[in-house]
PDB file with one MODEL, atoms N, CA, C and O in Angstrom:
MODEL        1
ATOM      1  N   MET A   1      81.380 119.782 112.803  1.00  0.00           N
ATOM      2  CA  MET A   1      81.408 118.835 113.892  1.00  0.00           C
ATOM      3  C   MET A   1      80.498 117.667 113.533  1.00  0.00           C
ATOM      4  O   MET A   1      79.364 117.856 113.093  1.00  0.00           O
ATOM      5  N   GLY A   2      81.012 116.462 113.728  1.00  0.00           N
ATOM      6  CA  GLY A   2      80.236 115.284 113.397  1.00  0.00           C
ATOM      7  C   GLY A   2      80.230 114.286 114.538  1.00  0.00           C
ATOM      8  O   GLY A   2      80.680 114.571 115.648  1.00  0.00           O
ATOM      9  N   VAL A   3      79.711 113.116 114.234  1.00  0.00           N
ATOM     10  CA  VAL A   3      79.585 112.047 115.213  1.00  0.00           C
ATOM     11  C   VAL A   3      80.180 110.773 114.600  1.00  0.00           C
ATOM     12  O   VAL A   3      79.970 110.488 113.421  1.00  0.00           O
ATOM     13  N   CYS A   4      80.918 110.017 115.406  1.00  0.00           N
ATOM     14  CA  CYS A   4      81.502 108.754 114.949  1.00  0.00           C
ATOM     15  C   CYS A   4      80.385 107.795 114.545  1.00  0.00           C
ATOM     16  O   CYS A   4      79.415 107.617 115.282  1.00  0.00           O
ATOM     17  N   ALA A   5      80.524 107.181 113.376  1.00  0.00           N
ATOM     18  CA  ALA A   5      79.507 106.261 112.863  1.00  0.00           C
ATOM     19  C   ALA A   5      79.436 104.958 113.656  1.00  0.00           C
ATOM     20  O   ALA A   5      78.447 104.233 113.556  1.00  0.00           O
ATOM     21  N   LEU A   6      80.463 104.653 114.437  1.00  0.00           N
ATOM     22  CA  LEU A   6      80.475 103.389 115.172  1.00  0.00           C
ATOM     23  C   LEU A   6      80.141 103.535 116.653  1.00  0.00           C
ATOM     24  O   LEU A   6      79.345 102.760 117.183  1.00  0.00           O
ATOM     25  N   CYS A   7      80.737 104.514 117.326  1.00  0.00           N
ATOM     26  CA  CYS A   7      80.526 104.636 118.775  1.00  0.00           C
ATOM     27  C   CYS A   7      79.698 105.852 119.154  1.00  0.00           C
ATOM     28  O   CYS A   7      79.393 106.038 120.332  1.00  0.00           O
ATOM     29  N   SER A   8      79.326 106.683 118.192  1.00  0.00           N
ATOM     30  CA  SER A   8      78.522 107.892 118.397  1.00  0.00           C
ATOM     31  C   SER A   8      79.215 108.958 119.234  1.00  0.00           C
ATOM     32  O   SER A   8      78.557 109.852 119.767  1.00  0.00           O
ATOM     33  N   LYS A   9      80.542 108.872 119.356  1.00  0.00           N
ATOM     34  CA  LYS A   9      81.296 109.901 120.077  1.00  0.00           C
ATOM     35  C   LYS A   9      81.315 111.154 119.214  1.00  0.00           C
ATOM     36  O   LYS A   9      81.516 111.073 118.002  1.00  0.00           O
ATOM     37  N   GLY A  10      81.111 112.287 119.817  1.00  0.00           N
ATOM     38  CA  GLY A  10      81.104 113.543 119.089  1.00  0.00           C
ATOM     39  C   GLY A  10      81.488 114.685 120.000  1.00  0.00           C
ATOM     40  O   GLY A  10      81.835 114.479 121.164  1.00  0.00           O
ATOM     41  N   GLY A  11      81.426 115.865 119.476  1.00  0.00           N
ATOM     42  CA  GLY A  11      81.760 117.039 120.263  1.00  0.00           C
ATOM     43  C   GLY A  11      82.892 117.811 119.634  1.00  0.00           C
ATOM     44  O   GLY A  11      83.476 117.384 118.638  1.00  0.00           O
ATOM     45  N   GLU A  12      83.195 118.943 120.216  1.00  0.00           N
ATOM     46  CA  GLU A  12      84.215 119.826 119.663  1.00  0.00           C
ATOM     47  C   GLU A  12      85.615 119.227 119.701  1.00  0.00           C
ATOM     48  O   GLU A  12      86.444 119.554 118.852  1.00  0.00           O
ATOM     49  N   GLU A  13      85.891 118.369 120.656  1.00  0.00           N
ATOM     50  CA  GLU A  13      87.224 117.817 120.807  1.00  0.00           C
ATOM     51  C   GLU A  13      87.389 116.463 120.127  1.00  0.00           C
ATOM     52  O   GLU A  13      88.425 115.819 120.296  1.00  0.00           O
ATOM     53  N   THR A  14      86.405 116.020 119.372  1.00  0.00           N
ATOM     54  CA  THR A  14      86.472 114.742 118.672  1.00  0.00           C
ATOM     55  C   THR A  14      86.753 114.989 117.196  1.00  0.00           C
ATOM     56  O   THR A  14      85.947 115.599 116.493  1.00  0.00           O
ATOM     57  N   SER A  15      87.901 114.511 116.735  1.00  0.00           N
ATOM     58  CA  SER A  15      88.198 114.627 115.304  1.00  0.00           C
ATOM     59  C   SER A  15      87.824 113.321 114.631  1.00  0.00           C
ATOM     60  O   SER A  15      88.006 112.242 115.194  1.00  0.00           O
ATOM     61  N   LEU A  16      87.301 113.431 113.422  1.00  0.00           N
ATOM     62  CA  LEU A  16      86.852 112.255 112.688  1.00  0.00           C
ATOM     63  C   LEU A  16      87.752 111.995 111.496  1.00  0.00           C
ATOM     64  O   LEU A  16      88.279 112.922 110.880  1.00  0.00           O
ATOM     65  N   LEU A  17      87.919 110.717 111.182  1.00  0.00           N
ATOM     66  CA  LEU A  17      88.708 110.273 110.040  1.00  0.00           C
ATOM     67  C   LEU A  17      87.817 109.437 109.139  1.00  0.00           C
ATOM     68  O   LEU A  17      86.903 108.764 109.616  1.00  0.00           O
ATOM     69  N   GLU A  18      88.076 109.474 107.849  1.00  0.00           N
ATOM     70  CA  GLU A  18      87.312 108.650 106.927  1.00  0.00           C
ATOM     71  C   GLU A  18      87.910 107.254 106.900  1.00  0.00           C
ATOM     72  O   GLU A  18      89.127 107.089 106.809  1.00  0.00           O
ATOM     73  N   ALA A  19      87.052 106.259 106.979  1.00  0.00           N
ATOM     74  CA  ALA A  19      87.483 104.866 106.916  1.00  0.00           C
ATOM     75  C   ALA A  19      86.667 104.144 105.855  1.00  0.00           C
ATOM     76  O   ALA A  19      85.451 104.320 105.775  1.00  0.00           O
ATOM     77  N   ALA A  20      87.325 103.343 105.050  1.00  0.00           N
ATOM     78  CA  ALA A  20      86.636 102.523 104.053  1.00  0.00           C
ATOM     79  C   ALA A  20      86.380 101.155 104.680  1.00  0.00           C
ATOM     80  O   ALA A  20      87.189 100.237 104.544  1.00  0.00           O
ATOM     81  N   HIS A  21      85.251 101.031 105.365  1.00  0.00           N
ATOM     82  CA  HIS A  21      84.889  99.817 106.095  1.00  0.00           C
ATOM     83  C   HIS A  21      84.486  98.733 105.096  1.00  0.00           C
ATOM     84  O   HIS A  21      83.848  99.024 104.085  1.00  0.00           O
ATOM     85  N   LYS A  22      84.856  97.494 105.376  1.00  0.00           N
ATOM     86  CA  LYS A  22      84.586  96.390 104.444  1.00  0.00           C
ATOM     87  C   LYS A  22      83.095  96.142 104.233  1.00  0.00           C
ATOM     88  O   LYS A  22      82.693  95.788 103.124  1.00  0.00           O
ATOM     89  N   GLU A  23      82.265  96.317 105.258  1.00  0.00           N
ATOM     90  CA  GLU A  23      80.821  96.094 105.101  1.00  0.00           C
ATOM     91  C   GLU A  23      80.016  97.384 104.978  1.00  0.00           C
ATOM     92  O   GLU A  23      79.013  97.422 104.265  1.00  0.00           O
ATOM     93  N   LEU A  24      80.441  98.431 105.659  1.00  0.00           N
ATOM     94  CA  LEU A  24      79.646  99.664 105.724  1.00  0.00           C
ATOM     95  C   LEU A  24      80.023 100.702 104.678  1.00  0.00           C
ATOM     96  O   LEU A  24      79.321 101.703 104.526  1.00  0.00           O
ATOM     97  N   GLY A  25      81.110 100.486 103.957  1.00  0.00           N
ATOM     98  CA  GLY A  25      81.560 101.468 102.978  1.00  0.00           C
ATOM     99  C   GLY A  25      82.314 102.595 103.653  1.00  0.00           C
ATOM    100  O   GLY A  25      82.892 102.403 104.723  1.00  0.00           O
ATOM    101  N   LYS A  26      82.315 103.773 103.039  1.00  0.00           N
ATOM    102  CA  LYS A  26      83.041 104.909 103.607  1.00  0.00           C
ATOM    103  C   LYS A  26      82.229 105.520 104.742  1.00  0.00           C
ATOM    104  O   LYS A  26      81.077 105.916 104.568  1.00  0.00           O
ATOM    105  N   ILE A  27      82.867 105.584 105.910  1.00  0.00           N
ATOM    106  CA  ILE A  27      82.230 106.140 107.092  1.00  0.00           C
ATOM    107  C   ILE A  27      83.223 107.053 107.804  1.00  0.00           C
ATOM    108  O   ILE A  27      84.432 106.948 107.602  1.00  0.00           O
ATOM    109  N   MET A  28      82.705 107.941 108.631  1.00  0.00           N
ATOM    110  CA  MET A  28      83.538 108.830 109.434  1.00  0.00           C
ATOM    111  C   MET A  28      83.577 108.273 110.852  1.00  0.00           C
ATOM    112  O   MET A  28      82.539 108.049 111.475  1.00  0.00           O
ATOM    113  N   VAL A  29      84.790 108.054 111.351  1.00  0.00           N
ATOM    114  CA  VAL A  29      84.964 107.453 112.667  1.00  0.00           C
ATOM    115  C   VAL A  29      85.962 108.256 113.503  1.00  0.00           C
ATOM    116  O   VAL A  29      86.780 108.997 112.957  1.00  0.00           O
ATOM    117  N   CYS A  30      85.891 108.107 114.815  1.00  0.00           N
ATOM    118  CA  CYS A  30      86.854 108.757 115.704  1.00  0.00           C
ATOM    119  C   CYS A  30      88.187 108.011 115.622  1.00  0.00           C
ATOM    120  O   CYS A  30      88.263 106.920 115.056  1.00  0.00           O
ATOM    121  N   ARG A  31      89.222 108.601 116.184  1.00  0.00           N
ATOM    122  CA  ARG A  31      90.559 107.999 116.134  1.00  0.00           C
ATOM    123  C   ARG A  31      90.607 106.629 116.814  1.00  0.00           C
ATOM    124  O   ARG A  31      91.286 105.724 116.331  1.00  0.00           O
ATOM    125  N   ASP A  32      89.895 106.472 117.924  1.00  0.00           N
ATOM    126  CA  ASP A  32      89.895 105.187 118.631  1.00  0.00           C
ATOM    127  C   ASP A  32      89.268 104.091 117.768  1.00  0.00           C
ATOM    128  O   ASP A  32      89.815 102.993 117.669  1.00  0.00           O
ATOM    129  N   CYS A  33      88.135 104.381 117.149  1.00  0.00           N
ATOM    130  CA  CYS A  33      87.474 103.389 116.294  1.00  0.00           C
ATOM    131  C   CYS A  33      88.301 103.112 115.047  1.00  0.00           C
ATOM    132  O   CYS A  33      88.353 101.971 114.588  1.00  0.00           O
ATOM    133  N   TRP A  34      88.956 104.145 114.484  1.00  0.00           N
ATOM    134  CA  TRP A  34      89.806 103.948 113.304  1.00  0.00           C
ATOM    135  C   TRP A  34      90.935 102.986 113.652  1.00  0.00           C
ATOM    136  O   TRP A  34      91.239 102.076 112.881  1.00  0.00           O
ATOM    137  N   ARG A  35      91.559 103.187 114.818  1.00  0.00           N
ATOM    138  CA  ARG A  35      92.647 102.318 115.261  1.00  0.00           C
ATOM    139  C   ARG A  35      92.153 100.881 115.435  1.00  0.00           C
ATOM    140  O   ARG A  35      92.835  99.938 115.032  1.00  0.00           O
ATOM    141  N   ASP A  36      90.967 100.710 116.035  1.00  0.00           N
ATOM    142  CA  ASP A  36      90.403  99.366 116.220  1.00  0.00           C
ATOM    143  C   ASP A  36      90.112  98.698 114.880  1.00  0.00           C
ATOM    144  O   ASP A  36      90.407  97.517 114.695  1.00  0.00           O
ATOM    145  N   LEU A  37      89.529  99.457 113.938  1.00  0.00           N
ATOM    146  CA  LEU A  37      89.254  98.904 112.612  1.00  0.00           C
ATOM    147  C   LEU A  37      90.539  98.459 111.928  1.00  0.00           C
ATOM    148  O   LEU A  37      90.580  97.393 111.315  1.00  0.00           O
ATOM    149  N   TYR A  38      91.582  99.265 112.029  1.00  0.00           N
ATOM    150  CA  TYR A  38      92.864  98.949 111.408  1.00  0.00           C
ATOM    151  C   TYR A  38      93.457  97.684 112.022  1.00  0.00           C
ATOM    152  O   TYR A  38      93.916  96.802 111.296  1.00  0.00           O
ATOM    153  N   GLN A  39      93.453  97.586 113.347  1.00  0.00           N
ATOM    154  CA  GLN A  39      94.025  96.428 114.029  1.00  0.00           C
ATOM    155  C   GLN A  39      93.247  95.155 113.746  1.00  0.00           C
ATOM    156  O   GLN A  39      93.830  94.072 113.704  1.00  0.00           O
ATOM    157  N   LYS A  40      91.951  95.267 113.553  1.00  0.00           N
ATOM    158  CA  LYS A  40      91.113  94.092 113.296  1.00  0.00           C
ATOM    159  C   LYS A  40      90.970  93.792 111.803  1.00  0.00           C
ATOM    160  O   LYS A  40      90.223  92.893 111.419  1.00  0.00           O
ATOM    161  N   ASN A  41      91.693  94.553 110.952  1.00  0.00           N
ATOM    162  CA  ASN A  41      91.670  94.352 109.508  1.00  0.00           C
ATOM    163  C   ASN A  41      90.252  94.473 108.938  1.00  0.00           C
ATOM    164  O   ASN A  41      89.829  93.636 108.141  1.00  0.00           O
ATOM    165  N   ARG A  42      89.525  95.506 109.343  1.00  0.00           N
ATOM    166  CA  ARG A  42      88.150  95.712 108.894  1.00  0.00           C
ATOM    167  C   ARG A  42      88.036  96.799 107.833  1.00  0.00           C
ATOM    168  O   ARG A  42      86.928  97.142 107.420  1.00  0.00           O
ATOM    169  N   MET A  43      89.169  97.346 107.383  1.00  0.00           N
ATOM    170  CA  MET A  43      89.124  98.397 106.362  1.00  0.00           C
ATOM    171  C   MET A  43      89.620  97.857 105.026  1.00  0.00           C
ATOM    172  O   MET A  43      90.408  96.913 104.969  1.00  0.00           O
ATOM    173  N   VAL A  44      89.143  98.474 103.963  1.00  0.00           N
ATOM    174  CA  VAL A  44      89.571  98.134 102.615  1.00  0.00           C
ATOM    175  C   VAL A  44      90.887  98.862 102.364  1.00  0.00           C
ATOM    176  O   VAL A  44      90.952 100.086 102.479  1.00  0.00           O
ATOM    177  N   TYR A  45      91.911  98.135 102.031  1.00  0.00           N
ATOM    178  CA  TYR A  45      93.219  98.746 101.780  1.00  0.00           C
ATOM    179  C   TYR A  45      93.325  99.198 100.337  1.00  0.00           C
ATOM    180  O   TYR A  45      92.723  98.606  99.441  1.00  0.00           O
ATOM    181  N   GLY A  46      94.095 100.249 100.121  1.00  0.00           N
ATOM    182  CA  GLY A  46      94.301 100.769  98.777  1.00  0.00           C
ATOM    183  C   GLY A  46      93.139 101.602  98.277  1.00  0.00           C
ATOM    184  O   GLY A  46      93.045 101.867  97.078  1.00  0.00           O
ATOM    185  N   SER A  47      92.255 102.019  99.165  1.00  0.00           N
ATOM    186  CA  SER A  47      91.087 102.791  98.729  1.00  0.00           C
ATOM    187  C   SER A  47      91.390 104.277  98.604  1.00  0.00           C
ATOM    188  O   SER A  47      90.553 105.036  98.117  1.00  0.00           O
ATOM    189  N   THR A  48      92.564 104.700  99.032  1.00  0.00           N
ATOM    190  CA  THR A  48      92.949 106.099  98.932  1.00  0.00           C
ATOM    191  C   THR A  48      93.834 106.284  97.714  1.00  0.00           C
ATOM    192  O   THR A  48      94.876 105.640  97.598  1.00  0.00           O
ATOM    193  N   CYS A  49      93.436 107.137  96.828  1.00  0.00           N
ATOM    194  CA  CYS A  49      94.173 107.349  95.588  1.00  0.00           C
ATOM    195  C   CYS A  49      95.256 108.403  95.788  1.00  0.00           C
ATOM    196  O   CYS A  49      95.016 109.443  96.400  1.00  0.00           O
ATOM    197  N   SER A  50      96.426 108.129  95.275  1.00  0.00           N
ATOM    198  CA  SER A  50      97.524 109.088  95.373  1.00  0.00           C
ATOM    199  C   SER A  50      97.616 109.963  94.130  1.00  0.00           C
ATOM    200  O   SER A  50      98.450 110.866  94.067  1.00  0.00           O
ATOM    201  N   GLY A  51      96.763 109.699  93.139  1.00  0.00           N
ATOM    202  CA  GLY A  51      96.812 110.461  91.894  1.00  0.00           C
ATOM    203  C   GLY A  51      97.739 109.847  90.860  1.00  0.00           C
ATOM    204  O   GLY A  51      97.932 110.418  89.787  1.00  0.00           O
ATOM    205  N   LYS A  52      98.313 108.695  91.167  1.00  0.00           N
ATOM    206  CA  LYS A  52      99.251 108.049  90.257  1.00  0.00           C
ATOM    207  C   LYS A  52      98.785 106.677  89.789  1.00  0.00           C
ATOM    208  O   LYS A  52      99.541 105.961  89.133  1.00  0.00           O
ATOM    209  N   CYS A  53      97.548 106.299  90.117  1.00  0.00           N
ATOM    210  CA  CYS A  53      97.070 104.975  89.728  1.00  0.00           C
ATOM    211  C   CYS A  53      96.630 104.978  88.253  1.00  0.00           C
ATOM    212  O   CYS A  53      96.525 106.037  87.635  1.00  0.00           O
ATOM    213  N   SER A  54      96.381 103.812  87.710  1.00  0.00           N
ATOM    214  CA  SER A  54      96.032 103.690  86.294  1.00  0.00           C
ATOM    215  C   SER A  54      94.666 104.307  85.966  1.00  0.00           C
ATOM    216  O   SER A  54      94.401 104.628  84.807  1.00  0.00           O
ATOM    217  N   ALA A  55      93.795 104.475  86.971  1.00  0.00           N
ATOM    218  CA  ALA A  55      92.461 105.041  86.736  1.00  0.00           C
ATOM    219  C   ALA A  55      92.482 106.561  86.651  1.00  0.00           C
ATOM    220  O   ALA A  55      91.532 107.167  86.156  1.00  0.00           O
ATOM    221  N   CYS A  56      93.553 107.180  87.127  1.00  0.00           N
ATOM    222  CA  CYS A  56      93.623 108.643  87.128  1.00  0.00           C
ATOM    223  C   CYS A  56      94.037 109.191  85.769  1.00  0.00           C
ATOM    224  O   CYS A  56      94.865 108.615  85.063  1.00  0.00           O
ATOM    225  N   ALA A  57      93.434 110.318  85.431  1.00  0.00           N
ATOM    226  CA  ALA A  57      93.843 110.993  84.185  1.00  0.00           C
ATOM    227  C   ALA A  57      95.247 111.557  84.370  1.00  0.00           C
ATOM    228  O   ALA A  57      95.574 112.085  85.432  1.00  0.00           O
ATOM    229  N   ARG A  58      96.055 111.447  83.359  1.00  0.00           N
ATOM    230  CA  ARG A  58      97.439 111.949  83.452  1.00  0.00           C
ATOM    231  C   ARG A  58      97.649 113.078  82.505  1.00  0.00           C
ATOM    232  O   ARG A  58      98.747 113.631  82.437  1.00  0.00           O
TER     233      ARG A  58
ENDMDL
END
């Protein structure tokens, strides 16, 4: 169980998602904050590797 890095929401019923924030780096946020970050274009895109990029060992 953790706490949202932006709004401090926590508890058993709060699920957290990892977000690659443009200024704060990788942080764990609640679904509401993740949605707000996405809508406001505050996350770094392409930060999740699918295992097929040129940096991955093949």
